[in-house]
C-alpha positions in Angstrom: 49.2 -17.5 -2.8 45.5 -18.2 -3.1 44.3 -18.8 -6.7 40.6 -18.7 -7.6 38.7 -20.4 -10.4 36.5 -18.2 -12.6 33.4 -19.7 -11.0 34.7 -18.9 -7.5 35.4 -15.3 -8.5 31.9 -15.0 -9.9 30.5 -16.2 -6.6 32.6 -13.7 -4.6 31.6 -10.9 -6.8 27.9 -11.9 -7.1 28.0 -12.0 -10.9 28.1 -14.7 -13.6 31.1 -16.5 -14.8 30.7 -14.9 -18.2 30.9 -11.5 -16.6 34.2 -12.5 -14.9 35.5 -13.7 -18.2 34.6 -10.4 -19.8 36.4 -8.5 -17.0 39.5 -10.6 -17.6 39.3 -10.2 -21.4 39.0 -6.4 -21.0 42.1 -6.4 -18.8 40.2 -5.1 -15.8 40.9 -8.2 -13.7 44.3 -10.0 -14.1 44.3 -13.7 -14.6 46.7 -16.5 -15.6 46.2 -19.9 -17.1 47.1 -23.1 -15.2 48.7 -26.2 -16.7 45.3 -27.3 -18.0 44.6 -24.0 -19.7 42.0 -22.9 -17.2 42.0 -19.2 -16.0 42.9 -18.5 -12.4 42.7 -15.2 -10.5 45.2 -14.5 -7.8 43.5 -13.6 -4.4 45.5 -10.4 -4.0 44.5 -9.2 -7.5 40.9 -10.1 -6.7 41.1 -8.1 -3.5 42.5 -5.1 -5.3 39.8 -5.3 -7.9 37.1 -5.4 -5.2 38.6 -2.4 -3.4 38.4 -0.5 -6.7 34.7 -1.3 -7.1 33.6 -0.2 -3.6 31.4 2.9 -3.7 33.1 5.9 -2.1 31.5 9.1 -0.7 34.5 11.1 -1.9 35.0 13.6 0.8 34.9 13.9 4.6 33.3 10.9 6.2 30.0 11.6 7.8 30.0 8.6 10.1 32.5 6.6 12.1 31.2 3.3 10.6 33.3 2.1 7.8 31.5 -1.1 6.8 29.0 -0.3 4.1 27.1 -2.7 1.8 25.2 -1.1 -1.0 22.2 -3.1 -2.1 18.5 -3.2 -2.8 15.7 -3.6 -0.3 14.1 -7.0 -0.9 11.6 -7.1 2.0 10.0 -4.8 4.5 7.7 -6.1 7.2 6.2 -3.4 9.4 4.3 -3.8 12.7 3.1 -1.0 15.0 6.6 -0.4 16.6 9.3 -2.1 14.5 10.1 -3.0 10.9 12.1 -6.0 9.6 14.2 -4.8 6.6 16.0 -7.2 4.3 18.7 -5.9 1.9 20.4 -7.9 -0.8 23.9 -6.6 -1.4 25.6 -8.7 -4.1 25.6 -12.3 -2.9 24.8 -11.2 0.7 21.6 -10.9 2.6 21.5 -8.3 5.4 18.6 -8.2 7.8 18.0 -5.3 10.2 15.3 -4.4 12.8 14.6 -0.7 12.8 11.9 1.4 14.3 8.7 1.7 12.3 9.2 5.5 12.4 12.7 5.2 10.9 11.5 2.9 8.1 8.7 5.2 7.2 10.9 8.4 7.3 13.5 6.7 5.0 10.7 5.5 2.7 12.0 1.9 2.9 10.1 -0.3 0.5 10.9 -3.2 -1.8 13.1 -2.0 -4.7 14.7 1.0 -3.0 18.5 1.3 -3.2 19.9 1.3 0.4 23.1 1.1 2.2 23.6 -1.3 5.2 26.0 0.5 7.5 27.5 -1.9 10.0 29.5 -0.9 13.1 30.2 -3.7 15.5 32.5 -4.4 18.3 32.2 -8.1 17.6 32.6 -9.5 14.1 33.3 -13.2 13.6 35.6 -14.0 10.6 35.5 -17.6 9.3 37.4 -19.4 6.6 35.1 -21.5 4.4 
């Protein structure tokens, strides 16, 4: 069983430690206290909480891709053919190269809410 400290949970969720404490105090995120009185969150409970926070389209899927990161566009660099688009989704930075035409049609600009949809045949999983 993996137990996370409040600061580690905050890092995973991309929020402050105070926000995590409020989630625990409100009963939305289960936590226990260790021998020193510090709060710990079980990894399985954290995973269940995160699954419950994931945006859902509620209905028939419109794409075969299942990996979606909701975030905000933080950078768009256009040239004549391509556009470099950066999205910050929680603690994650996702960079994509799209056609200039697609970026223009989508109205991609800094501050726009966007979803990075990822479908890959090769995903590397690492343990920190």
